[in-house]
N, C-alpha and C positions, 0 to 999 in steps of 0.2 A: 221250482219256483225258488226266487230267492227271500231268503229268512228276513222278516223284517219287523224288529224289536223294538217295542215301545213301553216306555216308564209312564205311570202315570203318580204323579208324585207333588206334593209343594216343595218336599224340602230334598231328596234323596238324590244323589247324582251316577245314574250306571253308565255303566258303558253302551248305550240302547240307540238308535238309529233315531227316534224319536222322544223326546222328552216332554209330556204336557202336564204344564204346572196347574190349569184352570180345568173345571167340567168342560166348560163350551169348546177347546180347543182336545180333549179329548172323546167325544163325541163326535167331532167334525172327523179326526184322524181314525177311529174306529170305523167310522161308517162309509167314508171314501176311499179309506188304504188298506190293502191284502194284510192285514196283521197277522205275524204266525207266530211269535211271540209276546205276551201281553203279561209287563213287573206291573202288578197293583196294590197300591195301599188305600188303608179304606178312608183314613181322616188328614181332608185337603183344603185344611184352612176353616179358619172361623168365617169366611166370606163367601164362602162356594157354596150354592144354593144345592147339591149334593154330596154324598159320601160312596166311598168306593164300592161299596155293598148295593148301592142303588145306580152304578154306571154297570156294573155287571148284570144286574136286575134288567135294567134298559136294553145290554148288548143281548139276554137272553131274549127280551121282547121283540129284538133285532134281526136275530138270529145274524149276529155278529161276531159270537164270543169267538179268539183265536185259540187254534190248537192246541196251546200249549201257553198254560196261565200260572205264574208266580204270584202268590200274596207276600206282597213285604209288609205289611201293616203289623204293629206292634198291638195293637190292641185284638186282645186274644176272642172277645164277645165276639167281634165283628171277625174276625179269622174264622171261627166257628161255622158262624152265618155264610159268609161266602162260600165257607169245603164246602158245606151241606147242597148248596146252591148245585156246584160243580160235582160231586157225586149223587147226590141222590138226585138233582132233575136234569141233570146233562152227561150223566155218568159216565164221569171221568174220572180217572185212575191216577192216584198219586203216584210218583217212580222221583225219591229223592225231593227236592224242592218244587219239582213241577207235577201239577195237576195234566192229565192229557187227554185230548179227544180218541176214544177207542173205537178204533176204525173195523 
């Protein structure tokens, strides 16, 4: 399977295949594409209806969390909350900067 790297962030630029600047675009991509690697920010701008934590919760509920997740948020509280979801709810393990699905 070909890797598909997706960045969900209102400001940063990474070498990703798809960059989502809005929540609507992020949800659409997660729902319709075979995302293998997700770079996720929490603070997505004041005009957005959700933050990164909410996108992660939505992805869990809809069973579309990619196998590899890198949290790129500078918000320490939100980062810890997202790490808790990945570790405790999904049983992902951290390897360097990536949270990886245990198979």
